[in-house]
C-alpha positions as CSV (number, residue, x, y, z in Angstrom):
1,M,58.7,16.7,36.8
2,K,57.9,13.3,35.6
3,S,54.3,13.5,36.5
4,I,53.9,16.9,34.6
5,K,55.3,15.2,31.5
6,T,52.9,12.3,31.8
7,L,50.1,14.6,32.3
8,V,51.1,16.6,29.2
9,F,51.4,13.5,27.1
10,V,48.0,12.2,28.2
11,I,46.2,15.6,27.4
12,S,48.1,15.6,24.1
13,V,46.9,12.3,23.2
14,M,43.3,13.0,24.1
15,L,43.4,16.2,22.2
16,L,44.8,14.3,19.1
17,M,42.0,11.9,19.4
18,G,39.4,14.5,19.8
19,V,40.6,16.3,16.6
20,T,40.6,13.1,14.8
21,W,37.1,12.1,16.1
22,Y,35.8,15.6,14.8
23,C,37.5,15.6,11.6
24,F,37.7,11.9,10.4
25,P,35.0,11.3,7.7
26,A,32.2,9.0,8.6
27,E,32.8,6.8,5.4
28,G,36.5,6.2,6.5
29,I,39.5,6.6,4.4
30,K,40.4,4.1,1.6
31,L,44.0,2.9,1.7
32,G,44.6,0.6,-1.3
33,N,42.5,-2.5,-0.9
34,H,41.7,-1.6,2.7
35,D,39.3,0.9,4.6
36,L,40.8,2.8,7.5
37,R,37.9,3.6,10.1
38,F,37.8,5.6,13.3
39,P,34.9,6.6,15.4
40,S,33.9,10.1,14.1
41,Y,31.8,13.1,14.9
42,A,30.1,13.0,11.5
43,E,29.2,9.4,12.3
44,S,27.8,10.2,15.7
45,Q,25.6,12.7,14.1
46,M,24.1,10.2,11.7
47,G,20.6,9.0,13.0
48,E,19.4,5.5,12.9
49,E,18.0,4.4,9.8
50,D,14.2,4.4,9.7
51,E,12.9,1.0,10.9
52,V,10.5,-0.7,8.5
53,D,7.2,-1.5,10.1
54,V,6.9,-5.1,8.7
55,D,3.3,-5.5,9.9
56,A,2.3,-2.3,8.2
57,V,4.1,-3.3,5.1
58,L,2.5,-6.6,4.8
59,D,-0.9,-5.1,5.5
60,R,-0.2,-2.4,3.0
61,V,0.8,-5.0,0.3
62,S,-2.3,-7.2,1.0
63,Q,-4.6,-4.2,0.8
64,S,-3.1,-3.2,-2.5
65,F,-4.6,-6.3,-4.1
66,E,-8.1,-5.9,-2.7
67,M,-10.7,-4.2,-5.0
68,T,-12.7,-1.7,-2.7
69,C,-15.4,-0.9,-5.3
70,S,-18.9,0.3,-4.7
71,E,-21.5,-0.4,-7.1
72,T,-20.7,0.0,-10.7
73,M,-18.1,-1.4,-13.3
74,Y,-16.3,2.0,-13.4
75,D,-15.1,1.4,-9.8
76,S,-13.7,-2.0,-10.9
77,L,-12.0,-0.7,-14.1
78,S,-10.6,2.3,-12.0
79,F,-9.1,-0.1,-9.4
80,F,-7.3,-2.1,-12.2
81,R,-6.1,1.0,-14.1
82,D,-4.6,2.3,-10.8
83,Y,-3.2,-1.2,-10.2
84,L,-1.5,-1.5,-13.7
85,K,0.0,2.0,-13.5
86,E,0.9,2.7,-9.9
87,N,0.8,-0.4,-7.7
88,P,4.4,-1.1,-6.6
89,N,3.6,-4.6,-5.7
90,R,2.1,-5.6,-9.2
91,I,4.0,-7.8,-11.6
92,Y,5.7,-5.4,-13.9
93,L,4.8,-6.2,-17.5
94,P,6.7,-5.5,-20.8
95,E,5.5,-2.5,-22.3
96,D,2.8,-2.4,-19.7
97,D,0.9,-5.0,-21.8
98,Y,-1.9,-6.0,-19.5
99,T,-2.7,-8.9,-22.0
100,Y,0.6,-10.4,-21.3
101,F,-0.8,-13.4,-19.3
102,D,-4.0,-13.7,-21.3
103,T,-3.1,-16.8,-23.3
104,L,-1.9,-18.5,-20.3
105,F,-5.2,-17.8,-18.3
106,G,-7.1,-19.1,-21.2
107,L,-5.3,-22.4,-21.2
108,F,-5.5,-22.8,-17.5
109,E,-9.3,-22.2,-17.5
110,Q,-9.6,-24.9,-20.2
111,A,-7.3,-27.6,-18.4
112,K,-9.8,-29.1,-16.1
113,G,-12.6,-29.5,-18.7
114,K,-10.1,-30.9,-21.2
115,G,-8.6,-33.3,-18.7
116,H,-5.1,-31.8,-19.2
117,T,-2.3,-30.5,-17.0
118,Y,-0.3,-27.4,-17.9
119,R,3.0,-26.9,-15.9
120,I,4.6,-24.0,-14.3
121,M,8.4,-24.3,-13.7
122,H,9.6,-22.5,-10.8
123,Y,13.5,-22.0,-11.0
124,G,15.2,-20.4,-8.1
125,D,18.0,-20.3,-5.6
126,S,17.9,-21.4,-1.9
127,Q,15.0,-19.1,-1.1
128,I,12.8,-21.7,-2.7
129,E,14.4,-24.8,-1.2
130,M,11.8,-27.4,0.4
131,D,9.3,-26.0,-1.8
132,R,8.9,-22.9,0.0
133,I,7.0,-20.0,-1.9
134,S,6.4,-22.5,-4.8
135,S,4.0,-24.5,-2.6
136,V,2.0,-21.6,-1.7
137,L,1.5,-20.5,-5.2
138,R,0.9,-24.1,-6.2
139,Q,-2.0,-24.4,-3.6
140,R,-3.6,-21.0,-4.6
141,L,-3.6,-21.7,-8.3
142,Q,-4.8,-25.4,-8.2
143,E,-7.6,-24.0,-5.9
144,L,-8.5,-21.7,-8.7
145,F,-7.8,-23.8,-11.9
146,G,-7.8,-27.4,-10.5
147,G,-4.8,-29.9,-10.2
148,S,-3.1,-31.3,-7.3
149,G,0.0,-33.3,-6.0
150,P,3.6,-32.4,-5.1
151,N,4.3,-32.3,-8.9
152,M,7.8,-32.8,-10.2
153,I,10.6,-34.2,-8.0
154,P,14.0,-35.5,-8.8
155,A,14.7,-39.2,-8.5
156,I,17.1,-38.3,-5.5
157,Q,16.1,-35.4,-3.2
158,A,19.3,-33.9,-1.9
159,V,17.3,-31.5,0.3
160,P,14.0,-32.6,1.7
161,T,10.7,-31.0,0.7
162,I,7.7,-30.2,2.8
163,S,5.4,-31.5,0.1
164,V,6.3,-35.2,-0.3
165,R,8.5,-37.9,1.4
166,Q,10.8,-39.9,-1.0
167,R,13.7,-42.5,-0.9
168,S,15.8,-43.8,-3.7
169,D,17.9,-47.1,-4.0
170,N,20.5,-48.0,-6.5
171,L,20.6,-44.8,-8.4
172,Q,23.5,-42.5,-9.1
173,R,22.9,-38.8,-9.1
174,Y,24.6,-36.3,-11.4
175,T,24.3,-32.7,-11.1
176,L,25.2,-29.7,-13.3
177,Y,25.4,-27.4,-10.3
178,G,26.7,-27.8,-6.6
179,D,29.7,-28.3,-4.4
180,S,32.8,-30.3,-5.1
181,T,31.0,-33.5,-3.7
182,T,28.4,-33.6,-6.5
183,R,29.2,-35.9,-9.3
184,R,29.3,-34.5,-12.9
185,A,28.3,-36.3,-16.0
186,K,30.6,-36.8,-19.1
187,H,27.8,-35.3,-21.1
188,N,25.4,-32.2,-20.6
189,R,22.1,-34.2,-20.7
190,Y,21.1,-33.1,-17.3
191,G,17.4,-32.2,-18.1
192,V,14.9,-29.7,-16.7
193,M,15.9,-30.0,-13.0
194,S,19.6,-29.7,-13.9
195,Q,20.3,-33.0,-12.7
196,F,19.4,-36.8,-13.5
197,C,19.8,-40.2,-11.8
198,Q,21.4,-43.0,-13.7
199,V,19.9,-46.3,-13.5
200,V,22.2,-49.4,-14.5
201,G,20.5,-52.7,-14.1
202,E,17.9,-52.0,-11.3
203,G,16.9,-49.2,-9.2
204,S,13.9,-47.7,-7.4
205,V,12.1,-44.5,-6.2
206,S,9.5,-44.7,-3.3
207,F,7.3,-41.8,-2.4
208,S,4.5,-41.3,0.3
209,Q,2.2,-38.4,1.4
210,T,3.9,-35.8,3.4
211,S,3.2,-35.3,7.1
212,H,5.0,-31.9,7.3
213,S,3.0,-29.2,9.2
214,Q,3.7,-26.6,6.5
215,A,2.4,-29.0,3.7
216,F,-0.7,-28.0,1.9
217,D,-3.7,-30.5,1.4
218,N,-3.5,-30.4,-2.5
219,A,0.1,-31.7,-2.4
220,K,-1.2,-34.8,-0.6
221,A,-3.6,-35.7,-3.4
222,I,-1.6,-37.9,-6.0
223,S,-3.5,-39.9,-8.7
224,T,-1.1,-39.5,-11.6
225,V,2.5,-40.8,-11.6
226,S,4.8,-40.1,-14.4
227,V,8.5,-40.5,-15.2
228,L,10.6,-38.3,-17.7
229,L,13.6,-40.4,-18.8
230,G,16.0,-40.4,-21.7
231,H,18.7,-42.6,-23.2
232,N,17.0,-45.9,-22.2
233,S,18.3,-49.3,-23.2
234,K,16.0,-51.8,-25.2
235,G,13.5,-53.4,-23.0
236,F,13.7,-50.9,-20.3
237,K,11.0,-51.8,-17.8
238,A,9.3,-49.3,-15.3
239,T,6.8,-50.7,-12.9
240,L,4.5,-48.8,-10.4
241,R,3.1,-50.3,-7.0
242,C,0.7,-47.9,-5.2
243,D,-1.5,-48.9,-2.2
244,G,-1.9,-52.4,-3.3
245,L,-3.2,-51.3,-6.8
246,S,-2.2,-53.6,-9.8
247,L,-0.7,-51.6,-12.6
248,E,0.6,-52.6,-15.9
249,P,4.4,-52.1,-16.3
250,K,5.7,-49.8,-19.0
251,V,8.4,-51.5,-21.4
252,L,10.3,-49.2,-23.9
253,D,12.1,-49.8,-27.1
254,A,15.7,-48.5,-27.2
255,N,15.7,-44.6,-27.3
256,N,18.3,-42.0,-27.3
257,D,15.9,-39.2,-26.9
258,V,13.4,-38.1,-24.2
259,S,10.4,-40.2,-23.0
260,L,7.4,-39.6,-20.7
261,I,5.6,-42.6,-19.3
262,T,2.5,-42.1,-17.2
263,W,0.1,-44.2,-15.0
264,D,-3.4,-42.7,-14.4
265,L,-4.6,-44.0,-11.1
266,P,-8.3,-44.6,-10.3
267,V,-8.0,-43.2,-6.8
268,N,-5.6,-41.0,-4.8
269,V,-2.9,-42.9,-3.3
270,R,-0.9,-42.4,-0.2
271,Q,2.3,-44.1,-1.2
272,G,4.0,-45.8,-4.1
273,V,7.2,-47.3,-5.4
274,L,8.7,-47.1,-8.9
275,N,11.0,-49.9,-9.9
276,F,13.3,-49.7,-12.8
277,K,14.9,-52.5,-14.7
278,G,17.5,-51.7,-17.5
279,N,19.5,-48.6,-18.3
280,A,18.2,-45.1,-18.4
281,E,18.8,-41.5,-17.4
282,I,15.8,-40.5,-15.0
283,Y,15.3,-36.8,-15.4
284,A,12.3,-36.3,-13.1
285,V,9.3,-38.0,-11.5
286,L,6.0,-36.3,-11.7
287,L,3.4,-36.8,-8.8
288,D,0.3,-35.1,-10.1
289,G,-3.4,-35.3,-9.6
290,E,-6.6,-34.1,-11.1
291,P,-6.1,-32.2,-14.3
292,G,-5.4,-28.4,-13.9
293,V,-2.2,-26.8,-13.1
294,A,1.0,-28.1,-11.9
295,I,3.9,-26.0,-10.2
296,D,7.4,-27.6,-10.4
297,N,10.0,-26.4,-7.8
298,V,13.6,-26.5,-8.9
299,A,15.7,-25.1,-6.2
300,L,19.5,-24.6,-7.1
301,R,21.3,-23.6,-3.8
302,G,24.0,-20.9,-4.5
303,C,23.0,-20.5,-8.2
304,T,23.0,-17.2,-9.9
305,G,20.6,-18.4,-12.7
306,T,23.5,-18.4,-15.4
307,I,23.8,-22.4,-15.8
308,F,20.9,-22.9,-18.2
309,T,23.0,-22.7,-21.5
310,R,25.2,-25.6,-20.2
311,I,22.2,-28.1,-20.4
312,N,21.5,-29.9,-23.8
313,E,19.1,-28.0,-25.8
314,N,17.5,-30.9,-27.2
315,V,16.7,-32.6,-23.9
316,M,15.4,-29.4,-22.5
317,R,13.2,-28.7,-25.5
318,K,11.7,-32.1,-25.9
319,S,11.1,-32.1,-22.1
320,F,9.2,-28.9,-21.8
321,D,7.2,-30.0,-25.0
322,L,6.2,-33.4,-23.4
323,L,5.5,-31.6,-20.2
324,D,3.4,-28.8,-21.7
325,T,5.3,-26.2,-19.6
326,R,3.5,-22.8,-20.1
327,L,5.0,-20.6,-17.6
328,I,8.7,-20.3,-16.4
329,I,9.6,-18.5,-13.2
330,L,13.3,-17.5,-12.7
331,Q,14.0,-16.3,-9.2
332,F,17.7,-15.3,-9.0
333,G,20.1,-12.5,-8.0
334,G,20.8,-12.8,-4.5
335,N,23.8,-15.2,-4.8
336,R,25.5,-12.7,-7.2
337,M,25.5,-10.0,-4.6
338,P,29.0,-10.9,-2.9
339,S,30.6,-10.2,-6.3
340,I,28.7,-6.9,-6.9
341,T,31.3,-4.3,-6.5
342,S,30.1,-1.7,-9.1
343,S,27.7,-0.9,-11.9
344,S,30.1,-2.5,-14.2
345,S,29.9,-5.8,-12.4
346,I,26.0,-5.6,-12.5
347,S,26.2,-5.0,-16.3
348,T,28.4,-8.0,-16.6
349,Y,25.8,-10.1,-14.7
350,L,22.8,-8.8,-16.8
351,R,24.4,-9.8,-19.9
352,A,24.8,-13.3,-18.6
353,L,21.1,-13.4,-17.6
354,E,20.2,-12.1,-21.1
355,S,21.9,-15.1,-22.8
356,Q,20.0,-17.5,-20.2
357,I,16.7,-15.8,-21.1
358,D,17.4,-16.2,-24.8
359,Y,18.2,-20.0,-24.3
360,V,14.9,-20.4,-22.2
361,K,13.0,-18.9,-24.9
362,R,14.6,-21.2,-27.6
363,V,13.8,-24.4,-25.5
364,A,10.4,-23.4,-24.3
365,P,8.9,-21.3,-27.1
366,K,5.3,-21.8,-25.8
367,A,6.2,-20.6,-22.4
368,T,5.6,-17.1,-20.8
369,L,8.4,-15.9,-18.7
370,L,8.5,-14.3,-15.2
371,F,11.5,-13.1,-13.4
372,I,11.5,-12.5,-9.5
373,G,14.2,-10.4,-8.2
374,P,16.2,-10.9,-5.0
375,A,14.9,-10.3,-1.5
376,D,16.6,-7.8,0.8
377,M,19.8,-9.0,2.3
378,S,21.6,-7.5,5.3
379,R,25.2,-7.3,6.5
380,S,27.0,-5.3,9.1
381,Y,28.5,-1.9,8.3
382,N,30.4,-0.3,11.1
383,G,28.5,-2.4,13.5
384,K,25.2,-1.6,12.1
385,L,23.0,-3.9,10.1
386,G,22.1,-2.6,6.7
387,T,21.0,-3.6,3.3
388,W,23.9,-4.9,1.0
389,K,25.3,-2.0,-0.9
390,G,24.4,-2.4,-4.7
391,L,21.4,-4.5,-4.0
392,P,18.8,-1.7,-4.8
393,E,20.8,-0.9,-8.1
394,L,20.9,-4.5,-8.8
395,N,17.1,-4.9,-8.3
396,D,16.4,-1.8,-10.5
397,S,18.6,-3.1,-13.1
398,L,17.1,-6.6,-13.2
399,R,13.7,-5.1,-13.6
400,C,14.9,-3.0,-16.6
401,M,16.6,-6.1,-18.2
402,A,13.7,-8.4,-17.7
403,L,11.2,-6.0,-19.2
404,R,13.5,-5.1,-22.1
405,N,13.7,-8.7,-22.9
406,N,9.8,-9.1,-22.8
407,V,9.9,-10.8,-19.5
408,A,7.5,-9.9,-16.7
409,Y,9.2,-8.8,-13.3
410,W,8.0,-9.2,-9.6
411,D,9.8,-6.9,-7.3
412,M,10.3,-8.8,-4.2
413,F,12.8,-6.5,-2.7
414,N,10.1,-3.6,-2.4
415,V,7.4,-5.8,-1.5
416,M,9.3,-6.6,1.6
417,G,9.7,-3.0,2.4
418,G,12.9,-2.1,0.5
419,E,16.1,-1.0,2.0
420,G,16.4,-2.2,5.7
421,S,13.5,-4.5,5.6
422,M,15.4,-7.8,6.2
423,V,16.6,-6.6,9.6
424,Q,12.9,-6.1,10.5
425,W,11.8,-9.4,9.0
426,V,14.4,-11.3,11.4
427,R,13.2,-9.3,14.3
428,H,9.5,-9.7,13.7
429,K,7.7,-11.9,16.2
430,P,7.2,-14.5,14.8
431,A,10.4,-14.4,12.7
432,L,9.9,-14.1,9.0
433,A,13.6,-14.4,8.2
434,G,16.4,-16.3,9.6
435,P,19.5,-15.1,11.6
436,D,21.6,-15.2,8.5
437,Y,19.6,-12.1,7.3
438,I,19.2,-13.7,4.0
439,H,16.8,-16.4,3.9
440,F,13.1,-16.5,4.9
441,T,11.6,-18.6,7.4
442,F,8.7,-20.9,6.5
443,T,6.3,-18.1,7.8
444,G,8.0,-15.4,5.9
445,A,8.2,-17.6,2.7
446,Q,4.4,-18.2,3.0
447,A,3.8,-14.5,3.3
448,I,5.8,-13.9,0.2
449,G,4.2,-16.7,-1.7
450,T,0.8,-15.4,-0.8
451,D,1.7,-11.9,-2.2
452,L,3.0,-13.5,-5.4
453,A,-0.2,-15.5,-5.8
454,K,-2.3,-12.3,-5.1
455,S,-0.4,-10.4,-7.6
456,F,-0.6,-13.0,-10.2
457,T,-4.4,-13.7,-9.7
458,T,-5.2,-9.9,-9.7
459,Y,-4.4,-10.0,-13.5
460,Y,-6.6,-13.0,-13.9
461,D,-9.4,-10.8,-12.2
462,F,-8.7,-8.3,-14.9
463,Y,-8.8,-10.8,-17.6
464,K,-12.1,-12.1,-16.4
465,L,-13.6,-8.5,-16.1
466,R,-12.4,-7.9,-19.9
467,Q,-14.6,-10.7,-21.1
468,R,-17.6,-8.4,-20.2
469,V,-16.3,-5.2,-21.7
470,P,-15.5,-4.5,-25.5
471,S,-11.5,-4.6,-25.7
472,Q,-11.4,-1.1,-27.3
473,E,-13.5,0.4,-24.4
474,V,-11.0,-1.1,-22.0
475,I,-8.1,0.3,-24.1
476,N,-9.5,3.9,-23.9
477,F,-10.4,3.7,-20.2
478,V,-6.8,2.4,-19.3
479,N,-5.2,5.2,-21.5
480,R,-7.5,7.9,-20.1
481,S,-6.8,9.8,-16.9
482,A,-9.1,9.9,-14.0
483,E,-9.7,13.5,-14.5
484,E,-11.0,12.9,-18.1
485,D,-13.5,10.2,-17.0
486,V,-15.9,12.9,-16.1
487,K,-16.4,13.8,-19.8
488,Y,-16.9,10.3,-20.8
489,T,-19.8,7.9,-19.7
490,P,-20.1,4.7,-21.6
491,Y,-23.0,2.3,-21.0
492,W,-20.9,-0.2,-19.1
493,M,-20.0,2.4,-16.2
494,L,-23.7,1.6,-15.1
495,M,-23.3,-2.2,-15.1
496,P,-23.3,-4.0,-11.6
497,K,-19.8,-4.0,-10.0
498,Y,-17.4,-6.9,-10.9
499,Q,-17.0,-9.5,-8.3
500,P,-13.4,-10.6,-8.1
501,Y,-12.4,-14.2,-8.6
502,K,-9.6,-14.1,-5.9
503,N,-11.6,-14.3,-3.0
504,F,-10.1,-17.7,-2.1
505,I,-6.8,-16.0,-1.1
506,E,-7.4,-14.5,2.3
């Protein structure tokens, strides 16, 4: 009798579990702040998400920047028209204004001839640490417009960079953003790198060429050294020794504002030492080279991009003016994902970013702005890795917010392949992203940096082409559909095809 009861009990339990398995919703049942989950029939019928073919995505993105024209100017203009309107890998421009970067390109072209350096400031989260992504963009643009060196570095580098080796002595570092171990100042004069180093009495910064395998050659060519500093005491003295060169020291009067001191060296140097005597706040050290373009990497680990309004406006405005910063890149969004729970939380984040953009426009009125959205990020859902919920909506919302505020936008999420792409970037051989399913490897960062450079320089190619065609003709062509072209054949359609200027990016 007992065995029959046991059998009936087992069968009843199995039937109950079977009914539960068949009827239980795949998304689970929410009980208060908890989700109740159970393996279900509906879930078993859900197929695996389509895997992203990373090689195909990278190849497709690369080809989307290549001009496949035949023999005439018409083919070139058709390529750019399609690129401006349809290419998902393009930099999105406010109001689709293809002249958005024109002033910038004009300055960059003149830089070398004028013996001047224009700067690009690249702010971002940990995705750009160690000069990743920035270094690729720097190399590509310096090949095109001139310039060299690793460019801006802090006096104390908390995270090593691939582009230069450095060491500091007798300096105290203060940072606006960081964990509980970082020191905070009693004021808000943190400067353009959101940190500064206080020298009291004496201090030094030494630097040398990098030997990192991922470093680019241009970063090793240093022939101009500058120091951006402020609130210095009377008689503050800065000396520079480089490869045995005898250089005149810089002695400053007392100044509560921002100053920039510079040494122009007769040759490229392998290493050097900056010695300071007196009191001052050191906002940045600039290791540049020949005139052209400098790209300054400012990586803010864990930052969501909402800290800028906490920095003294006068220090920022004077610094950007002295540095002649003409493009500011803001690459943020990923670190906000853990707190994104609804469309409302996205809206709150966007409002905070809008205030940051307004601030940046005030302190850098001459600068053009570009926002780079977050990469894909993956986490486990019911044992399966997938894109963080809310990330696609956040990315779309960031793009709309940027364009609405007259800021260009580059959609890194979709350039990677969109939803589910991060998992495949991690599994790729060689790996393009790390096992945290958030950060790129050096190889992945180089791929992203190359695509960013190609997208940017494609607009430069279009800028160069437009120098050969009357502006009204270009406007008419861009606004006309391909079907309407057959009714209109201006003289320049018969001109020789346009040879792009970006062939150096291969």
